C-alpha positions in Angstrom: -76.5 -55.0 -55.1 -77.1 -51.7 -53.5 -76.4 -48.7 -55.5 -73.5 -46.5 -54.4 -74.9 -43.2 -53.0 -74.8 -40.4 -55.5 -72.7 -37.2 -54.9 -74.4 -34.1 -53.4 -73.1 -30.6 -54.4 -74.0 -27.3 -53.0 -73.6 -24.4 -55.6 -73.8 -20.8 -55.0 -75.1 -18.9 -58.2 -75.0 -15.2 -58.9 -76.2 -13.0 -57.5 -76.5 -11.7 -61.1 -75.4 -13.1 -64.5 -74.4 -16.6 -65.1 -70.8 -15.7 -65.4 -70.6 -15.4 -61.6 -70.2 -19.2 -61.2 -66.8 -20.9 -60.2 -65.3 -23.3 -62.9 -65.2 -26.1 -60.4 -68.9 -25.6 -59.6 -69.8 -25.5 -63.3 -68.3 -28.9 -63.7 -70.3 -30.3 -60.9 -73.5 -28.7 -62.3 -72.8 -30.6 -65.8 -72.4 -33.8 -64.0 -75.3 -33.6 -61.8 -78.2 -36.0 -62.6 -80.8 -33.7 -60.8 -80.5 -30.0 -60.0 -82.7 -28.7 -57.2 -83.7 -25.1 -58.0 -85.2 -23.1 -55.1 -88.1 -20.7 -55.7 -89.4 -18.2 -53.1 -93.0 -18.9 -52.2 -94.0 -15.3 -53.2 -92.1 -15.4 -56.6 -93.3 -16.7 -60.0 -89.9 -17.8 -61.1 -86.6 -18.9 -59.5 -84.0 -16.1 -59.2 -81.3 -18.9 -59.0 -82.4 -20.3 -62.2 -82.2 -16.8 -63.7 -78.7 -16.5 -62.6 -77.9 -19.5 -64.8 -79.1 -17.8 -68.0 -76.7 -18.8 -71.0 -75.9 -22.2 -69.2 -77.5 -25.1 -71.0 -79.4 -27.4 -68.7 -81.8 -30.0 -69.9 -85.3 -29.3 -68.3 -85.6 -33.0 -67.1 -82.7 -32.5 -64.9 -84.4 -29.5 -62.9 -86.4 -30.0 -59.7 -88.0 -26.7 -58.7 -88.8 -26.5 -55.0 -90.6 -23.9 -53.3 -88.7 -22.7 -50.1 -90.2 -21.4 -47.0 -88.9 -18.6 -44.9 -91.4 -18.6 -42.2 -90.1 -17.0 -39.0 -91.2 -19.9 -36.9 -88.1 -22.2 -36.6 -90.2 -25.3 -36.2 -91.9 -24.7 -39.3 -88.7 -24.2 -41.1 -87.1 -27.2 -39.5 -90.1 -29.4 -40.7 -90.0 -27.9 -44.2 -86.2 -28.5 -44.8 -86.4 -31.9 -43.0 -88.9 -32.9 -45.8 -86.9 -31.6 -48.6 -83.8 -33.2 -47.3 -85.7 -36.6 -47.1 -86.6 -36.2 -50.9 -82.9 -35.3 -51.8 -81.7 -38.2 -49.5 -83.8 -40.7 -51.4 -82.3 -39.6 -54.9 -78.8 -39.9 -53.4 -79.4 -43.4 -52.0 -80.8 -44.5 -55.3 -77.4 -43.6 -56.7 -78.2 -40.3 -58.6 -75.9 -37.2 -58.0 -77.7 -34.1 -56.9 -76.8 -30.2 -57.1 -78.6 -27.7 -54.9 -78.5 -24.1 -56.1 -78.6 -21.2 -53.9 -78.3 -17.4 -54.5 -75.0 -15.9 -53.6 -72.6 -17.7 -51.2 -73.8 -21.2 -50.2 -73.2 -20.8 -46.4 -73.8 -17.0 -46.0 -77.5 -16.5 -44.8 -78.5 -19.1 -47.1 -81.3 -21.9 -47.2 -78.5 -24.4 -48.2 -77.3 -24.3 -44.7 -80.6 -25.8 -43.5 -80.5 -28.4 -46.2 -76.9 -29.6 -45.5 -77.6 -30.0 -41.8 -80.7 -31.9 -42.3 -78.9 -34.2 -44.9 -76.1 -34.9 -42.4 -78.7 -35.9 -39.8 -80.2 -38.5 -42.3 -76.9 -39.6 -44.1 -74.0 -38.9 -41.7 -71.4 -40.3 -44.2 -72.8 -39.0 -47.5 -70.4 -37.8 -50.1 -70.7 -34.2 -50.7 -69.0 -30.9 -51.5 -69.9 -27.2 -50.9 -68.6 -24.7 -53.5 -68.2 -21.1 -52.1 -70.2 -18.4 -54.1 -70.2 -14.7 -54.4 -71.9 -12.9 -51.6 -74.4 -10.2 -52.4 -72.4 -7.6 -50.8 -69.2 -8.5 -52.6 -71.2 -8.3 -55.9 -72.9 -5.0 -54.8 -69.6 -3.5 -53.9 -68.0 -4.4 -57.1 -71.0 -3.1 -59.1 -70.7 0.1 -57.3 -67.0 0.6 -56.9 -67.7 0.8 -53.1 -64.7 -0.3 -50.8 -65.9 -2.7 -48.1 -63.0 -2.0 -46.0 -60.2 0.7 -46.0 -57.3 0.5 -43.6 -58.6 -0.6 -40.2 -62.2 0.0 -40.8 -64.5 -2.5 -39.0 -67.1 -4.1 -41.1 -70.3 -5.7 -39.5 -72.4 -8.2 -41.6 -75.9 -7.8 -40.2 -79.5 -9.1 -41.1 -81.7 -6.1 -40.9 -83.0 -5.5 -37.3 -86.6 -5.0 -36.8 -86.4 -1.5 -35.2 -84.4 1.7 -35.9 -82.8 2.1 -32.6 -81.0 -1.3 -32.8 -79.8 -0.4 -36.4 -78.7 3.0 -35.2 -76.6 1.4 -32.4 -74.8 -0.9 -34.8 -74.1 1.9 -37.2 -72.6 4.1 -34.5 -70.4 1.4 -33.1 -69.0 0.0 -36.4 -67.4 1.9 -39.4 -69.1 -0.2 -42.0 -72.5 -2.0 -41.8 -73.5 -4.4 -44.6 -77.3 -4.7 -44.2 -78.9 -7.9 -45.6 -82.5 -9.1 -45.6 -83.9 -5.6 -45.7 -87.2 -6.5 -47.2 -90.2 -4.4 -46.1 -88.1 -2.6 -43.6 -86.5 -0.4 -46.4 -88.7 2.7 -45.9 -87.7 3.2 -42.2 -84.0 2.1 -42.9 -83.7 4.9 -45.6 -85.4 7.4 -43.1 -83.0 6.6 -40.4 -79.9 7.1 -42.7 -81.2 10.4 -43.8 -82.1 11.4 -40.3 -78.4 10.5 -39.3 -77.1 12.6 -42.2 -75.2 9.6 -43.7 -77.4 8.7 -46.8 -75.2 10.5 -49.2 -72.3 8.0 -48.6 -74.3 4.8 -48.2 -75.1 2.5 -51.2 -77.9 0.2 -52.3 -78.2 -2.7 -54.7 -81.1 -4.8 -55.8 -81.4 -7.6 -58.1 -77.8 -7.2 -59.3 -77.3 -8.1 -62.9 -81.0 -9.2 -63.4 -84.0 -7.4 -64.7 -85.2 -4.6 -62.4 -81.6 -3.9 -61.2 -81.2 -0.8 -59.0 -77.8 0.5 -58.1 -77.4 3.5 -55.9 -74.3 5.3 -54.5 -76.2 8.0 -52.9 -79.4 7.2 -51.0 -80.7 10.8 -50.3 -82.9 10.6 -53.3 -83.8 7.0 -53.2 -87.4 6.3 -52.2 -88.8 3.1 -51.2 -92.0 1.6 -52.7 -93.9 -1.5 -52.4 -93.2 -4.8 -54.1 -94.7 -3.4 -57.3 -92.3 -0.6 -57.5 -88.6 -0.7 -58.8 -87.3 0.2 -55.2 -88.0 -2.4 -52.6 -86.0 -4.3 -50.1 -86.5 -7.6 -51.9 -83.2 -9.3 -53.0 -81.5 -6.0 -51.8 -78.3 -5.2 -50.0 -77.4 -2.0 -48.4 -73.7 -0.9 -47.8 -73.5 1.7 -44.8 -70.5 3.7 -44.1 -70.7 5.8 -40.9 -68.1 8.3 -42.1 -67.6 9.4 -45.7 -64.5 7.8 -47.2 -63.2 11.3 -48.3 -63.2 12.5 -44.8 -61.5 9.5 -43.5 -58.6 10.1 -46.0 -58.2 13.6 -44.7 -57.8 12.5 -41.0 
């Protein structure tokens, strides 16, 4: 008799300590036969696994997978299609699978690629996606930084490749949540200082983990390379065009 297909769960962990995990997702994590843990190709350890510190998980249940963030969409599609085939084989064998991702499962997440590829392979497979905590919500909470006051308009934006585009977005919105900053951090900081708004912008990196950086004033923040404490890797920037205090006075 053919095995019933296993359940698939998408689970957002962190960003930060293990406590940032919904109770319903914790139950799924405990039930899963296999837990796929993504690790950046450039990293020695999985940050998603670090976010589970304190949660007892038997090592034999873990499947670490190296994820590829190649800008070539065809390369990405092939990479995640292969990973989806591996997961689909486990599900068809009757094993339940959880896939971890940092932050919210469907906000600029690798999980979105996996889910789409699995739906192509197994259109009716049983699955559930749990929402997680976004990096910008976690950063705002850590810094006591309101993401929206009154009728402020907030834009969530992967960092553009050039200063002119970012400046335009800042000038046409009240708040810009800047994600995927990466190696662009030096010119982003320079732009905010040039615009005279760095003093009321915030920066968060590796929230709740070793090497955490939290800053409510970016005027003194200097970007370094990957070997320094302040880099754009796993970083989120909160940009407010007009200082909050000034808005309250208007």
